[in-house]
Residue frames relative to the residue before (quaternion, step in Angstrom):
aa qw qx qy qz dx dy dz
M 1.0000 0.0000 0.0000 0.0000 0.00 0.00 0.00
K 0.2947 -0.7590 0.5572 0.1628 3.56 -0.89 0.93
L 0.2526 -0.7315 0.6132 0.1580 3.53 -1.13 0.73
I 0.0271 0.8157 -0.5728 0.0764 3.55 -0.34 1.26
V 0.0158 -0.7756 0.6298 -0.0390 3.53 -0.86 1.08
A 0.8490 -0.0464 -0.0113 0.5262 3.55 -0.80 1.07
G 0.7282 -0.4599 0.2378 0.4491 3.55 0.96 0.89
Q 0.6602 0.4612 -0.3120 0.5040 3.60 1.26 0.05
E 0.3816 -0.7332 0.5194 0.2168 3.54 -0.99 0.87
A 0.2622 -0.7516 0.5884 0.1419 3.55 -0.88 1.00
M 0.2842 -0.7876 0.5282 0.1413 3.57 -0.77 1.02
T 0.7817 0.1789 -0.0993 0.5891 3.60 1.16 -0.53
P 0.6504 -0.4996 0.3774 0.4302 3.61 -1.20 0.26
A 0.6224 0.5392 -0.3430 0.4519 3.60 1.05 -0.71
E 0.6513 0.4997 -0.3136 0.4772 3.59 0.98 -0.80
F 0.6184 0.5409 -0.3425 0.4558 3.57 1.03 -0.76
A 0.6661 0.4947 -0.3015 0.4697 3.58 0.89 -0.94
E 0.6505 0.5189 -0.3204 0.4527 3.57 0.95 -0.84
L 0.6742 0.4758 -0.2938 0.4825 3.59 0.94 -0.84
A 0.6883 0.4991 -0.2890 0.4401 3.58 0.92 -0.88
F 0.7856 0.3327 -0.1673 0.4941 3.58 0.92 -0.88
G 0.5310 -0.6670 0.3941 0.3433 3.59 1.22 -0.11
Y 0.7809 0.0974 -0.0960 0.6095 3.59 1.24 0.01
G 0.5816 -0.6150 0.4130 0.3361 3.54 -1.20 0.47
I 0.1652 -0.7365 0.6469 0.1085 3.52 -1.13 0.72
D 0.3591 -0.7351 0.5374 0.2046 3.55 -0.71 1.11
A 0.2936 -0.8009 0.4959 0.1627 3.57 -0.05 1.29
E 0.6275 0.5559 -0.3461 0.4212 3.60 0.99 -0.75
L 0.5851 0.5686 -0.3741 0.4409 3.59 1.11 -0.57
F 0.7483 0.3948 -0.2093 0.4903 3.59 0.98 -0.81
T 0.7445 0.3944 -0.2283 0.4880 3.61 1.15 -0.47
G 0.3608 -0.7437 0.4870 0.2819 3.58 1.10 -0.62
T 0.4046 -0.6773 0.5496 0.2747 3.52 -1.35 -0.18
E 0.6529 -0.5446 0.3685 0.3759 3.54 -1.24 0.42
D 0.7792 0.3814 -0.1814 0.4632 3.58 0.98 -0.81
E 0.4196 0.7132 -0.4800 0.2913 3.62 1.15 0.32
S 0.4667 -0.6673 0.5043 0.2872 3.55 -1.10 0.73
A 0.6712 -0.4858 0.3623 0.4268 3.57 -1.26 0.26
E 0.6437 0.5202 -0.3160 0.4640 3.58 1.04 -0.78
D 0.6533 0.4992 -0.3035 0.4816 3.59 0.97 -0.87
R 0.6363 0.5360 -0.3248 0.4499 3.57 0.99 -0.84
Q 0.6642 0.5030 -0.3078 0.4595 3.58 0.91 -0.90
A 0.6503 0.5057 -0.3147 0.4715 3.60 0.96 -0.84
R 0.6514 0.5144 -0.3137 0.4612 3.59 0.96 -0.89
L 0.6711 0.4963 -0.3019 0.4607 3.60 0.92 -0.88
D 0.6072 0.5463 -0.3521 0.4571 3.60 1.06 -0.68
V 0.6735 0.4761 -0.2873 0.4870 3.57 0.92 -0.93
A 0.6449 0.5306 -0.3235 0.4448 3.60 0.93 -0.89
R 0.6582 0.5044 -0.3151 0.4615 3.61 0.95 -0.81
E 0.6228 0.5289 -0.3365 0.4681 3.59 1.05 -0.73
I 0.6758 0.4781 -0.2919 0.4792 3.57 0.90 -0.90
L 0.6129 0.5626 -0.3407 0.4379 3.58 1.02 -0.79
R 0.6273 0.5397 -0.3333 0.4518 3.59 1.05 -0.71
D 0.6969 0.4756 -0.2658 0.4664 3.59 1.11 -0.69
L 0.6104 0.5492 -0.3566 0.4456 3.59 1.20 -0.40
D 0.1489 -0.7842 0.5929 0.1060 3.55 -1.21 0.40
G 0.8473 0.2421 -0.1553 0.4465 3.52 -1.34 0.31
P 0.8613 -0.0837 0.0688 0.4963 3.54 -1.01 -0.87
A 0.6252 0.5449 -0.3509 0.4349 3.60 0.97 -0.73
A 0.6540 0.5022 -0.3114 0.4724 3.59 0.97 -0.82
R 0.6597 0.5007 -0.3134 0.4646 3.58 0.94 -0.82
F 0.6395 0.5241 -0.3183 0.4637 3.57 1.02 -0.82
A 0.6799 0.4821 -0.2907 0.4699 3.60 0.83 -0.96
S 0.6480 0.5186 -0.3148 0.4605 3.57 0.97 -0.83
S 0.6670 0.4833 -0.3089 0.4755 3.59 0.95 -0.79
L 0.5849 0.5540 -0.3746 0.4589 3.61 1.10 -0.58
M 0.6612 0.5075 -0.3048 0.4608 3.58 0.94 -0.90
R 0.6710 0.4970 -0.3027 0.4595 3.61 0.90 -0.91
T 0.6601 0.5106 -0.3052 0.4587 3.57 0.92 -0.90
A 0.6572 0.5053 -0.3126 0.4637 3.59 0.92 -0.88
E 0.6548 0.5068 -0.3194 0.4608 3.60 0.97 -0.80
R 0.6383 0.5158 -0.3277 0.4681 3.61 0.96 -0.81
R 0.6473 0.5201 -0.3158 0.4591 3.56 0.98 -0.88
R 0.6439 0.5133 -0.3232 0.4664 3.61 0.99 -0.80
V 0.6548 0.5063 -0.3139 0.4652 3.60 0.93 -0.86
L 0.6675 0.4907 -0.3091 0.4669 3.60 0.89 -0.87
T 0.6369 0.5172 -0.3289 0.4676 3.59 0.98 -0.78
W 0.6493 0.5151 -0.3098 0.4660 3.57 0.98 -0.85
K 0.6665 0.5020 -0.3082 0.4569 3.60 0.93 -0.86
V 0.6495 0.5078 -0.3213 0.4659 3.58 0.98 -0.80
A 0.6804 0.4976 -0.2874 0.4549 3.58 1.00 -0.82
A 0.6361 0.5766 -0.3265 0.3954 3.61 1.13 -0.59
């Protein structure tokens, strides 16, 4: 299935978001990485929340859902590992 926005084909989810919202959203800022420390995670979330305040409309909803999804995934991974 092709993802086409405004006549341009998006090859990755990041490209789709960039085409749909008109600018790139750094997904890793809102989702984090598997190997980040608790201190790094807290700093990243602080920055992500600041940026989220500056976003509007669909971009804000997209970034917010990235954060929620990443947190749910971390909780589920933690529960499975326990």
